[in-house]
N, C-alpha and C positions, 0 to 999 in steps of 0.2 A: 754697451755691453747687456745681454737681456736677461732680466734679475731671474731667478726656480722660479716654476711655478709649483703650481702644490698638486698636479693632476696624477691618478692612480692610474697604475695601468691596466689592472681589470676595468676602472670605470671610462679610460682610455678606447680600450678593444669596443667595449660594449658599442659605445658611442657613436663609432665609427661600422658597427653590425649595423647598428638601427639606420645609420643614415643609406648607407650606399645600399645594401641588398634589399633591407626591406623597402625604403623609398623606392627603387626600381621596381620592384614588386610592385608597392601601390600604385607607382601611376602607370603602369603597364593595365593595370586590372581599371583604373577608372579610365584611361585612354581607349582600351576595348567597351568600356561598356559604352564611352560619347562617342562610337562609332558604330554599335549596333542596333538597329534597326529592326523592332517588335514582327512588323511586315513576313522578315524575311523567314523560312523553311527552318524547321528546327529550331525554334527559339527556344523550345522547351529544355532541348541538351544546352543552349545558349545556357540559360538562367541556371540551370543545377552547374554548372562548372563554372559560371561568374557566382555562386554563389559558393563553391569550394573554395576557390581559390582565397575569396574574402575569409573564409575561417580559417586557413592554413596562414594569412599573414597576420591575424587578429591572435592568433595560438603563437605565432612565433613572435611577436611583440609583445605578450605577458609574459613569456621565457625569456625575454632579453632584459624586459623591466626588473621582474621579479630577481631577489640579492641570490648571487652566486655562491651554492654551497659547494665548498673544496672535496665531500665526500661522494658526491654528487655530480660533479663536473661533465664529467662521461656521458653520465646518459642524461643532465637535459641538454648537451651539447649534439647529442644525438638525436637528443628531441627537435629539436634548433633544426638541425639538418634534413631531418625529414618533413619535417613541415614545409621547410621555406623552399626545397627540389621540391614537392608536389604541391605547393602555390606554385611555383614558376612553370612547371610542366601545366600547369591547369591554365595559366595567363595567357601561355605559348596557343594554346587550343582557342581558350574565348578572344585570343588577338586575331585566329586565322580566321576564323569563324565571321570577326565583326569585318574583315577584307580591306576595309577603305587606306587604300595606300596613302604615302605622303603626309604631312603635319598639319592639322588647322592653324588656325591663331589660337583658337579656343584650347586645342589639343597641348600646342606650349605651353600654356597657361596652367593647365593644370601640370604639365610634368614639372616646373617652376616649384611650383608650392608646394607637389608632393615629393621635393628633394629641399632645394632650398628653403621654401616655407618650411617644411617638418624639420629643417633641422634646427634653426632656431628655436624649435619645441624641445626638442634634446639635447640642446645646448642648455636653455631655462632649468631643465632636470640635470643635468649635468654639473653645472654651477650648485645648484641647491644640496648635492648630495658631498660638495666639496665644502660649501658653509662660505664659499664667498660671493661677492657682489659683481656684477660686469661691471664697477668702474675699478675694483682688485682685481681681477681677475686679465685686462685689458687696457689698464693704465687708463682711460679715458680721463679724469681726472689731470693726466699728467701735462702743464701748457696746450693743452688744445687747440688755442685759435695761431700759435705756432705749429701742432702737427698738422691741422688742416690747411693753412698756408704751405708748408713743406709740402703738403701732398698733391693740391693742387700743382706748384709750381712743375714738379716732377711728373705729374701725366702732362702736362702741354711741353715738355722736354719730351719727352718719350715719345709723344703720335708719330712725329717726323719716322724717328729710329723705327719704332714699330712697324708702318706702313712703310718702309724699305724694305726691310726684312721680310716681311710678306711679300712683296713681289718679289725677291729674290729667290724667297721658299716654293714662288709659283713656278719661278720659271726652272728651277733646279727639278722639282717634281714634273712640269713639263718634258723636260731634257731628259731624265732617268725614262718617262713614259714612252719616248722614242726609242732609244738605246735599247731596252728589255720590252717590247711590245705586250711582251706575256705575262708581265708584271700588274697589267692594266691598270696604271698609272696617268691616272690625270688629272689638273688644278681643278678645284670643284670650292664652292662656298660652303660655308655651315650649315647645316640647316636649319639653324637659329636665326641666319643670315636668311635664308631661302625664305621662313614663315614669314620675317617682317616683313620683305619684300609684298605679299602676296595682301600684307593690312592698308586696307584703303581709308575703312573712315576713321575719324578721327578718335572716336571713342577707342577703334583694338590700339591704334598708335598710339593712345594713353596709357592703357592698359601693360602693352609691351613696356612703354618709357618707363614705367613703376618699376615694373619687376627686374626691366634691364640694369636702370641707375641707382634704384636703390637698395632691391631683397638679397639679387645675386652676389653685389662688391661681400654687401655687409654678412652674409652668408657662407660666403667662399672664404673672407678673410678671419673670418673667426675660427674656422674648420682648419686651414692649412696655415694660415702664419699663425692663430693666437693657441690651437690648442696642438694639433700633430708635430711642428714644429721646434717648438719648444720641449714638447715628449720624449720626440726621437732625442735630440740635443741633450736631454738632462741626464739618458738614458745608455748616455755616453759614445756616441756618434753622430757628431757635428757636422761632417761633410756630405755625409747621409740625408740627415737633418736638413740640413741648405737644398743639393741637388734633387734629392727624393721626392721633395713636398713641389718644387718645382716642375720635374718631369711629369710626375700625377697630377698636377695642376693643368700644365697644360695636354696630356693625355686624354683626360676627360671631356676636353672639348671634338674629340674625335674628328680632327682634322691636321690633314700632313702640314696644308699650305700654313697654319697658324702652328703648329706645333714649335717650331725657333722661336717665334717672335713670345706668345704666350709662355713659352720657359724661361727667355732673361725678363721677362715684365717679371716673373713669379721671384725670381733670383734678384731684380729693384726691390721689391714691396717686400719682400723678406729683409733687405738692410736696412727697409727705411725704418722697419720695427725696430730692427737688435739699435739703428740709431735715437729713434727717440723712446721709446719702454712703452710707444701708445698708439693703440691699433687703428686707430684715429686715423693716424697718417696714411696706414698702405689703406687703408678702405676709401678714403677720399680721394688719393690716386686712381686708383680700381674704380670709383664709381665715375670719378672723371674725362676717366680714357672712357669708361665704357660709352658715357654721354657724349662725348665728341665724334664716337664712332656711330654710333644713334643716329645723330643727327647728321652728320654725313653721307649716311646711307639712303636718308630721304631727300637728304638735296640733293644728289646726285640722279637721285632717281628723276622730281618732278623737274630737275634745268633737264635730263634727255629725254624727259616727253615732250617739251617743248617744241625740239627740232625733230618730232618725229611727223 
């Protein structure tokens, strides 16, 4: 049984407001900046909108980080919403002017760093507010060799299950698309996987491998299993904590084919944390699972190219 955590409701809410909407806004601004070419027409308008979006982002961050006074809660919330939605609107205009469709390797790296990378920075501030260390917060010192081994074994066992679930999901989506054509459903790869397939240089593949196998699992496990799950559970909703965090985790990847496999994976990862009280276990399982998929993706790509 996972021991209670000292997470404060206000701190948790501010953490996830900082990470999800504001990090998404940051990623949108940065990716639009990477797409834009100064020789395009209306460059002045682009820079004005870009500067406005950046200003709104900084103002939103200041409002989130500063201590919230209960007497001025509604005013602070209203200002936060104004700055965020104004920044989001300006970021959309900036992205429209930038115009380049799709996602390059560089843009994917920026997106990951602005979300998962920024998440680790926010979590550091979150833990400092609670006056606890990383080890105390997530049980990193509890029988860590056993935790790592159990995580690795779980990943190896889940890998064939995950692939089977993914193939079944793809067939189900394809079947539903044929039965109800107006839904427009068809099995598609995740955007991140499509971007990885475009990486041909070893430098790009190394960079993608580092963020996929190291950064992403650590950040996502800390957020979903380490903070959000125990907080919802302690508030008094253990079933919502288990299933809610699993569904949100899967939905965050925005792909119908992987939704069911990732939901099941999230349930397994939560069970590992409950059993060991050491977040290293789900982190290790998640990292190795990503690593095996990453390796298999390029192995299949190289194998297929030999027969073309």
